[in-house]
N, C-alpha and C positions, 0 to 999 in steps of 0.2 A: 361482595368483598372483591371478587376478581375484576368487576367492572371498575371499581375505584382504583385498584392497582393499575388496571389497563390505562386509565386516563392519566395517572401520574407517570406511568412508564412511557406513554407516548410523548409527553413533553421532554422527558429525559433522553429518549432515543433520538429525537430530532436534534437536540444539542450535541449528543455524542457522535451521531453519524455525520453531522456537519463538520466536525473536526476530524473524525476517523476516516471517512470515505476518501477525502482528498489527500489526507496525510498518508494514508496507506493505499492510494489508488494504484501505486506502481510496485509495492514490494513483491519480489518474486518474478518481476518482469525481466526477460532476457535483455541484456544491454544492447544487443543487436540481433540480427538474424544469425543463426549458427555460423561460426567462422568457416570459411572454405577449407577444403582438405589440402589445398595446394596453393601456391602463390606464383604469379608470373613475375619472376625476379631472377637475378643472377643465380646460378646453380649453388653457390656457396651459401646464399641466404636462405634457400628453401628449407633445409633441414632444421635450422634454428626457428624459422617461422612455424613449421609443423610441430616441433616440440613445445613451442609456446602455446599453440592451440590445445594440445593435449593437457598441459598444465592448467590452462584457463578452464577447460571443461571439467577438470577435477577440482576446481575451486582453489588451486594453489597459485594465488595471484602474484606473489613475489617471484616465484620461479618462472611464471609465465612472462612477467615483465623483463626478467634477465634475458630470456630467450628472444623476445621481441626486440630488445635493445640491440642484440647481435644482428638480427635480421635487418633492422633499420640502418645500422652501421655499414653493413655490406650492400644494402640496396636502399639508399636514402630517397629514392623516387617511388617507393612502394606505399601508396595510400592505404592499402589493405593492412600492412604491418603497423602503420600509425593508428589506424582505426582500432585494431585489436589490442594494441598496447593501451590505448585509451579505455577500452572496455575493461582491461585488467585493473587499471587505476580506478575506474568507476567501481569495480567489484570491491576494492579496498576502501572505498569511501573518499578517495582523494579526487574530489570534483575538479579542482583547479588544474591538476596535471592531465586529467582526462580531457577537459575542455581544450587544453593546449594541443594535445595529440589529435583530437577531432578537428581542430582548426587547421592543423598542418595537413591532415588528410584532405580537407576541403580545398586548401591552397593547391595541392597537387592534382586534385580532381574536383573542379567546381560544380560538377553535377552528381556528386556522390550522395545519393539519397540517404543511405544508412548513416553516413557521417553527420548529416544535418539532423536526422532523427535522434541519434545518440547524444549529440551536443545539446539539442533541445531538451532531452530528458535530464541531462546533467544540470542545465540551467534551472529547470523545474525543481530539482532536488536542492539546489542552492537558494531557492526562493526568488530567482530573477525571472519572474513570470512573463513579462513582455518579451524579453529576449528568447525565452523558451518558445513562445507562440510563433515568433518570427521564424525560428529555425524549423519548427514543426510544420508550419505552413509550406515552407520550401520543400521539406521532405515529402509532404503529401502531394504537392504539385509534380515533383519529379517521379514519384511512384504511387499513384492514387489507389493501387490495389493492395498495398501493404497495410494491414489493420493496426500494426503496433503504434505508429505515430499518431493515428487517429485516437486510439485509447489514451495515449499520453497527453495529447492536446485536450481531450475531455477532462482528464484529471487536473490540468492547468486551469481550464475554465471553471471547474468546481472550486478550486482554490481561490479563484477570483470572485466567486459568488455568482457566476453566470451559468446557472444550472441548465437552462434551456439549450445553450450552445453545447454544454457537456453532454447532455442526453442525445443530441443530434449526432455527435461524434461517436458515442458508444453504439448508437443504432447502426451507423454506417460500418463500424468495425465488426459488429456482429453479423451484419448482412454479408460482409466479405468472408467472415469465418464464424459460422454459427456456433462453433465449439470453443471460441476464444474465451477462456475462463476468466481472465482478468477483466475483460470488458463486460462479461455477464455479471460478475460480482459488483463492478462499479455501477452498472446500470441498475442492478437490483437494489443497491444501497440508495441510489438517488430516488428510485421509485418509492422506497419505504419512507424516505424523507418527505415525499409528496403525499404520504398516507395511501399510496397505491399498494397496499400490503399484498394482495393476491398476486398482482403482476410481479412485484419485487421478489416475493418468495419463489415464484415460478422461475425467475432468472437464477436464483440461488440453487434451486433444485437441479436445474440443468448444469450449473457449474459443478455441483457435487457429483452428478452422474458422470461428467467428463473426467473429473479429477477428485476421487473420493478421499484424497489426502491433503486437500487444500484447506488449511485451518481457518483462513479468513472467511471462506464461504460458510463454514459451520458456525463461527462466532456471530456473523452478521445475521444469519437465519435464526440462530438461537435468540439473539436480542430481539428480533422481530416477533418471535413467538411469545416471549415474555411480555413484550409491549402490548400484544393483542389479547392478553389475558389467558395465555396457554403456557403457564410456567413449567409444567411437566415436560412438554415437548421442547421448550426452550432449554431446560436444564440438560436434557438428553443431548441436544446439539452442542451445548457449551461444554459438556463433559468431553465430547469428541474433539472439540477445538483445543481443549487443554491437554488432552492426550497427545495431539499432534504438535502442539506448541506450548510447553509448560511456562513460557515467559510472556504469555498473552494477558496483559493486565486488563484489557477490555473484556475478555472472556470471563475472568474471575469477577470483575465488577458486575457484569450482567447475570452471571450465575448466582452471585450473592443476592441480586435483586429478585431473581426467581425464587430463591429460598425465602426471602423476606415476604414475598407475595403469598407464600404458603404458610406464613407464621413461624417459620423455622429461623428465628433471629440469631441464634448462636452459630448455626452453619453459615448464615449470611455474613456475620461479622468476621468469621474466619476467612471467607473469600475476600471481603473488603480489605482485611489486613494484608492478604497476599497481593492484591491489586496495588495497594499503596506501597508495599515493599518493592514491587517491581517498578513502580512509577510514582515517586514521592510527590510529584506535583499534580496528581490526578484529583482535580477539584471534585468531580462527581463522586468518586469513591469516598472521599471524606464526608460529603453531604449524605450519601447513602448510609455510611456507617453511623453517622450521627442520628439518622432516622431509626436505625435498628437499636441503638442504645436508648433512644427515647421510648421506643416500643417496649423495651425491657425495664423502663422506669429507672434509668440511670442518667439523670439530667446533667450531672457534672461532666461525664464523658461525652454526652451528646453535644453540649455547648462547646467543648474543646474542639470537636470535629467541625461543628458549624463555623466556629471562628476561623479555623484553618482554611475551610472552603472559601470563606469570604476574603481572607487574605490572598489566597491564590487567584481568586477571581479579579481582585483589584490589580494584582501584579500583572495578570495577562492583559489587562486593558491599559496598563501604563504605557506612555509613549516611549 
């Protein structure tokens, strides 16, 4: 029974991680190196900049932007103030304004590696992948010992379907910083996609040792365990992921699949319901819930879910 579920799960995990790994390669990534504690600028600008840094670190991005605006007004030649205002805009999800500020920082300092790296990340998040790679290439040339742009470029290559190049970047990022959690999770995800389960899980183990509160590491490892016919271990990890992030539709979907593998279809359906509530376009969750309804001999509900999964699949492939 477990082997049959493992074969089905392997196909599903490959599809899921192909979308999830690259889409979620950067979540939680710092927008830049930690902002400096001071700024080389006219004396009047300095306290505004420092207040902006404090608000930025506290996640109060609107207040940070207001302070950085005062710093920029008083010291319009400060590339650092533009960089960190761009980081605050990026924190709000305003990619266009972030890119404008990073571009101004680059105009003021054409060799500003962090500005190129952060603008490259913003382009990646906008889906402008070629522009992202151009900026990240420049950031890496300017500062080849910084693992952050390497990890970001790896995520871009993953998004472009160039997994070998992505893996090479993750390898180098981890060589530079063996405890770089985001790169460990990204490489682990790609190894699992390549069915290198032992190596992939080892990367995720290390990520969890470094940061035992990183939900994505638990959800990815849990999905891998479910895929390899270990639903109990998978459910344990997915429980942890959901405790850390109750809005993780991916974790609910895979925990549901783990319950289904154990024949607990009612619990599985409850998890699929939550996954779909959190992400109404989650094709895989509809397909999985349909399977669970079919196992419960409820064909009408099963076909409704299968039809919705097909509709979502067609929509995702539409030009």
